[in-house]
C-alpha positions, 0 to 999 in steps of 0.5 A: 522483471516479472515471471509470468506463468500460466494464466488461469480463467480466475487470474484473467477474471480478477485482472480484468475486474481490476483493469476495469476498476482503474479505467473508471473516471474519478468519482469522489463518492466512490474512491478507488484506493490501493493498499498494501503493507511492508516491513521496515528493519529498524537499525541504529548506528553504533558510531556517530555518523560524519556530517556531509560536506558541501555537495557530499553525503553523510558517512556512516560506519558499516556496523549497526545495531538491529532494533527490531522491525515495524510494519507500514500500512499504505493506502493510495488513491491514485487519481486524487493524489492522496495517500494514508500511511500508518506504522504498527508493531504487527500486521495482525488481523486486528491491525488491518481491520483498524487501519481500514476503519481509520481509512474509511473515516477519512472518506466519510462522505463516500458512498462506497470505497473500492479497495484493491489489495492482495490475498494475504490471509488478514485481508478479509471480512473475518478480520473485522468481526474478530476485532470489532462487535458484529454491528460495528464490523457490519457498519464499516464493511457496508461502505467497502468493496474489496477487489483482490489481485490474482495470486502472484500478480501484485504488479496489478496493485498500484500500492506497489508503485507507491511503496517503491517511491516510499522506499526510494524517497524516505526509507532508504536509510537507517532509522533507529526506532519507531518514533523516528520512522513515524516522523519521517513517514508523516513528513513524506506523506504530507509532502506527497499529499500537498503536491497531489502526486498521482499515479497514471495507470495506462495498462488496459484490458487490451494491453493485457490480451496483447502482451499476456494472451500466450500465457492464457489457459 
């Protein structure tokens, strides 16, 4: 359940821009991609789990050993049913910039790549100029247009929906190390992409005005 406070003019402007972006027809030359990241705690069993019996579940001891955390970048193209994930040790500016560069290379035929994302301090052009040469950073950014969610409005980012599915289908168990995490995510990504699982976003500007106008200032 979301707690909605006062909605400022800036909030509405960014919300309307994202809703207009989501309402555009699918265009492979200008893909609309939503991205976000999340951390994953790595946990190792201290005792060997008991294998499941027919129709049952695997039994694990309540004790575990912490093995650090990993970061997961996720980008999803809702109308094409495609997503791209990457596991990193950190989520520094350079990690973000390298992820977006790899993402742009996967859309090499696109004229412009629209990316919806939040206002995390790493999610800005400065990250590219700190990571790459001025020329390379410029070449990456010239095909990318960032669309930022309003502050405290991550619900407007469809990547949150995909992360919820990832948590439920892939990450809702103990994973002992980064190698295992990468393997599980790679398999999950391949299956979702093969099935072309899309996100059907139906919330419109009209819906926003009807449901949220009492919070407008």
